[in-house]
MIZAGU-470300 format. One line per 5 residues: for each residue x, y, z of C-alpha. Coordinates in steps of 0.1 Angstrom, whole numbers. Layout:
BEGIN
X:Y:Z ~ ...
This chain:
BEGIN
-147:511:-703 ~ -165:495:-732 ~ -146:462:-732 ~ -135:438:-759 ~ -162:435:-786
-178:401:-789 ~ -167:398:-826 ~ -131:397:-813 ~ -139:373:-784 ~ -153:396:-757
-186:391:-739 ~ -219:401:-755 ~ -234:434:-746 ~ -269:421:-749 ~ -281:393:-726
-318:402:-729 ~ -343:373:-730 ~ -359:380:-764 ~ -387:355:-756 ~ -402:382:-734
-409:402:-766 ~ -429:373:-782 ~ -464:385:-791 ~ -492:368:-772 ~ -529:372:-781
-542:378:-746 ~ -571:363:-727 ~ -599:382:-745 ~ -587:371:-779 ~ -583:335:-767
-618:335:-753 ~ -632:349:-786 ~ -613:323:-807 ~ -624:294:-786 ~ -660:306:-786
-660:309:-823 ~ -646:274:-827 ~ -669:258:-802 ~ -700:274:-818 ~ -689:265:-853
-686:301:-863 ~ -659:295:-889 ~ -673:312:-920 ~ -679:348:-929 ~ -717:347:-925
-715:331:-891 ~ -693:357:-877 ~ -708:387:-895 ~ -717:405:-862 ~ -681:404:-850
-668:415:-884 ~ -692:444:-885 ~ -681:454:-850 ~ -644:452:-860 ~ -649:473:-891
-671:499:-874 ~ -646:502:-846 ~ -617:506:-869 ~ -634:532:-890 ~ -643:552:-859
-607:550:-847 ~ -595:564:-880 ~ -624:589:-883 ~ -633:573:-916 ~ -667:566:-931
-659:531:-942 ~ -636:503:-932 ~ -633:470:-951 ~ -614:440:-938 ~ -592:417:-960
-571:386:-957 ~ -539:408:-959 ~ -528:443:-964 ~ -516:432:-999 ~ -551:423:-1008
-564:456:-996 ~ -538:474:-1017 ~ -549:454:-1047 ~ -585:463:-1040 ~ -575:500:-1036
-559:500:-1071 ~ -590:482:-1085 ~ -612:507:-1068 ~ -596:538:-1083 ~ -601:523:-1118
-566:516:-1130 ~ -566:506:-1167 ~ -538:494:-1190 ~ -515:523:-1198 ~ -524:543:-1168
-496:554:-1145 ~ -493:552:-1108 ~ -465:571:-1090 ~ -448:549:-1064 ~ -417:551:-1042
-385:537:-1055 ~ -379:524:-1020 ~ -406:505:-1000 ~ -424:472:-997 ~ -432:452:-1028
-469:447:-1020 ~ -476:484:-1028 ~ -462:479:-1063 ~ -468:444:-1076 ~ -506:446:-1077
-502:473:-1104 ~ -490:446:-1128 ~ -524:429:-1126 ~ -542:460:-1139 ~ -518:466:-1168
-510:500:-1154 ~ -474:514:-1153 ~ -455:519:-1120 ~ -436:552:-1122 ~ -409:552:-1096
-400:583:-1076 ~ -372:589:-1051 ~ -380:594:-1014 ~ -369:621:-990 ~ -342:612:-965
-359:617:-932 ~ -390:595:-934 ~ -383:576:-967 ~ -417:587:-979 ~ -422:602:-1014
-403:633:-1023 ~ -431:656:-1031 ~ -412:678:-1056 ~ -403:648:-1076 ~ -439:635:-1075
-450:667:-1092 ~ -423:663:-1118 ~ -435:628:-1127 ~ -472:637:-1132 ~ -483:632:-1168
-517:631:-1186 ~ -517:593:-1180 ~ -512:595:-1142 ~ -541:581:-1123 ~ -528:582:-1087
-500:582:-1061 ~ -490:555:-1036 ~ -471:564:-1005 ~ -455:538:-983 ~ -450:542:-945
-420:519:-942 ~ -408:525:-906 ~ -436:542:-888 ~ -424:577:-896 ~ -450:597:-917
-439:618:-946 ~ -455:649:-959 ~ -489:633:-964 ~ -508:666:-964 ~ -487:679:-993
-492:647:-1012 ~ -530:650:-1007 ~ -528:686:-1020 ~ -509:675:-1050 ~ -534:647:-1057
-564:670:-1054 ~ -548:697:-1075 ~ -543:672:-1104 ~ -575:652:-1099 ~ -556:621:-1088
-561:595:-1060 ~ -537:591:-1031 ~ -534:556:-1016 ~ -516:552:-983 ~ -498:520:-976
-500:525:-938 ~ -492:489:-928 ~ -467:502:-902 ~ -484:535:-895 ~ -514:525:-874
-515:546:-842 ~ -496:574:-858 ~ -507:609:-867 ~ -499:638:-889 ~ -510:668:-868
-546:659:-859 ~ -550:634:-887 ~ -545:597:-884 ~ -520:581:-907 ~ -539:562:-933
-568:586:-933 ~ -553:615:-952 ~ -553:598:-986 ~ -584:588:-1005 ~ -577:552:-993
-556:539:-965 ~ -545:503:-961 ~ -533:486:-929 ~ -519:452:-919 ~ -529:428:-892
-500:404:-898 ~ -472:393:-874 ~ -453:421:-858 ~ -479:448:-862 ~ -496:466:-833
-528:447:-842 ~ -514:412:-850 ~ -541:387:-859 ~ -519:361:-875 ~ -530:374:-909
-553:401:-921 ~ -556:437:-933 ~ -581:465:-936 ~ -589:494:-958 ~ -605:528:-949
-620:554:-971 ~ -646:582:-970 ~ -657:576:-1006 ~ -688:555:-1012 ~ -678:546:-1047
-643:535:-1038 ~ -657:515:-1009 ~ -682:498:-1031 ~ -657:490:-1058 ~ -633:476:-1033
-661:455:-1019 ~ -670:441:-1053 ~ -635:427:-1061 ~ -633:403:-1032 ~ -662:402:-1007
-690:379:-1019 ~ -723:378:-1000 ~ -735:395:-968 ~ -724:430:-977 ~ -743:459:-992
-724:484:-1013 ~ -727:521:-1003 ~ -732:530:-1040 ~ -763:512:-1053 ~ -750:508:-1089
-727:480:-1075 ~ -755:460:-1058 ~ -754:434:-1085 ~ -721:422:-1071 ~ -733:419:-1035
-739:381:-1038 ~ -709:369:-1058 ~ -685:398:-1061 ~ -663:393:-1091 ~ -654:357:-1082
-624:366:-1061 ~ -623:361:-1023 ~ -602:385:-1002 ~ -622:383:-970 ~ -604:380:-936
-603:347:-918 ~ -630:345:-890 ~ -605:336:-863 ~ -584:366:-873 ~ -615:387:-868
-617:375:-832 ~ -581:383:-825 ~ -581:417:-843 ~ -613:428:-825 ~ -597:421:-791
-565:439:-800 ~ -583:469:-814 ~ -597:476:-779 ~ -561:478:-766 ~ -547:498:-795
-542:531:-776 ~ -525:513:-747 ~ -502:493:-770 ~ -494:523:-792 ~ -484:544:-762
-461:516:-748 ~ -445:512:-783 ~ -439:550:-784 ~ -423:550:-750 ~ -400:521:-760
-391:537:-793 ~ -381:568:-773 ~ -359:546:-752 ~ -340:534:-782 ~ -336:570:-795
-321:580:-762 ~ -297:551:-763 ~ -286:557:-799 ~ -288:595:-804 ~ -257:616:-803
-235:591:-821 ~ -220:609:-851 ~ -220:578:-873 ~ -257:569:-867 ~ -288:587:-878
-321:577:-862 ~ -355:584:-876 ~ -377:610:-858 ~ -411:624:-864 ~ -418:661:-868
-429:678:-835 ~ -466:679:-844 ~ -467:643:-857 ~ -466:609:-839 ~ -449:578:-851
-469:548:-861 ~ -467:519:-837 ~ -443:495:-853 ~ -422:470:-834 ~ -388:478:-849
-363:506:-853 ~ -344:516:-884 ~ -313:538:-885 ~ -287:549:-911 ~ -250:541:-906
-221:562:-920 ~ -194:537:-928 ~ -169:565:-935 ~ -169:576:-899 ~ -157:543:-885
-140:527:-915 ~ -162:496:-912 ~ -185:485:-940 ~ -222:484:-932 ~ -221:447:-935
-192:443:-910 ~ -207:468:-886 ~ -240:449:-886 ~ -221:416:-882 ~ -203:430:-852
-236:442:-836 ~ -251:407:-842 ~ -221:392:-823 ~ -230:415:-794 ~ -265:400:-794
-283:427:-813 ~ -310:417:-838 ~ -298:439:-866 ~ -297:433:-903 ~ -290:452:-935
-320:464:-955 ~ -335:439:-979 ~ -324:443:-1015 ~ -360:436:-1025 ~ -371:469:-1009
-352:488:-1036 ~ -383:483:-1057 ~ -371:490:-1092 ~ -344:464:-1088 ~ -368:437:-1074
-366:402:-1089 ~ -403:400:-1094 ~ -405:431:-1115 ~ -375:421:-1136 ~ -391:387:-1143
-428:398:-1145 ~ -428:389:-1182 ~ -432:352:-1171 ~ -467:360:-1160 ~ -477:393:-1177
-471:411:-1210 ~ -437:427:-1205 ~ -446:455:-1181 ~ -435:490:-1189 ~ -417:507:-1160
-418:545:-1158 ~ -389:568:-1164 ~ -356:556:-1147 ~ -338:574:-1119 ~ -315:586:-1107
-327:578:-1072 ~ -299:590:-1050 ~ -317:587:-1017 ~ -329:552:-1024 ~ -295:541:-1035
-280:555:-1002 ~ -307:536:-982 ~ -296:503:-998 ~ -260:509:-986 ~ -265:525:-952
-298:514:-936 ~ -298:489:-907 ~ -330:475:-892 ~ -338:458:-859 ~ -372:443:-861
-394:430:-833 ~ -374:448:-805 ~ -398:476:-797 ~ -424:459:-776 ~ -461:469:-775
-467:454:-741 ~ -437:458:-717 ~ -410:485:-711 ~ -377:477:-727 ~ -353:503:-713
-328:476:-704 ~ -327:463:-739 ~ -324:498:-755 ~ -295:506:-732 ~ -278:473:-741
-281:481:-778 ~ -265:515:-771 ~ -237:498:-752 ~ -232:473:-780 ~ -229:502:-806
-203:520:-784 ~ -183:488:-779 ~ -181:482:-817 ~ -173:518:-824 ~ -145:520:-798
-128:489:-814 ~ -136:498:-850 ~ -99:499:-860 ~ -91:465:-844 ~ -122:450:-860
-112:464:-894 ~ -77:450:-891 ~ -89:416:-880 ~ -113:413:-909 ~ -91:427:-936
-64:402:-931
């Protein structure tokens, strides 16, 4: 017996104490932060040993030659685009659906974002459409890992290599995941990761870039890391003192926190994977929901949320009303942000206020992306990195069943 849904006056299905999911830095991170503050190590040069340790450890974890930290993943993406040498009029193939930070930096280079639809299982780039959008002006491809599920990154790398292009991975939610034996973020020429709130390595703010290419590393270093660094390619040594006048370096206290959490990455990733599996067990088998799964040989990136598609035709409730009913049950569920439909984003539509009117690549149609905007629901921050959450996952499953069993009554109540 599912009971009366909360939106119609019944009790909530979810009584979980969400404060248990609140991220805490841990004792090692606290000790490192306090030590840095007490010793006055609050600038880049005073904490260079810890910074070198963080970058070396991260590079080793990703099996990459170089790692370079930043104040955000957005800055690392900007540096990646600078590193590959984007010029005005160049084209960069980007997903029609994703996070704005992987597209907006293109505007600063004068290059042209060419939107491409995504495939429906991972929301990663549709590889056939990528090939169709390559022209003699194409300089590279950007793929976005939105919800931890990797796309066909190996095929994207094959396409990039075959056409002498660069592949940039926005792996901000992909850390800890793999495609076969390869770490997400290390299949492209450059991979970019986030240390911001909600990530498996959360250091308040921060990001990091990995690459095996000496020139790409040196160019990324030159755009935003003045002093105390030596470029791998000696032709860029002139910029080792001042860079190009921009500072993108990570905050010293974020270094302390990220270094501590890097040591716990495997443990935190495994717990996140187990918790995600709990949500899949609770939500799978419902004909009106589609959860996101990795291929058998791959592993999902450690991200603290779950995304699933809802078929409104099956229950007769709009996506908005279905989400509202779940929130009434105590679920932290919301519809996908309109801003993640990138070609409709306000910033791109109004970029002429800051840049020469940008040229956007060929229009759609983008049928998969349009469907995402109508069907996708997201519950962020519910897949813990540190504690089992079977009870919470089961409660979400119960909430969905309550709403589904009373869909007709909910529909009548809210259509009057």
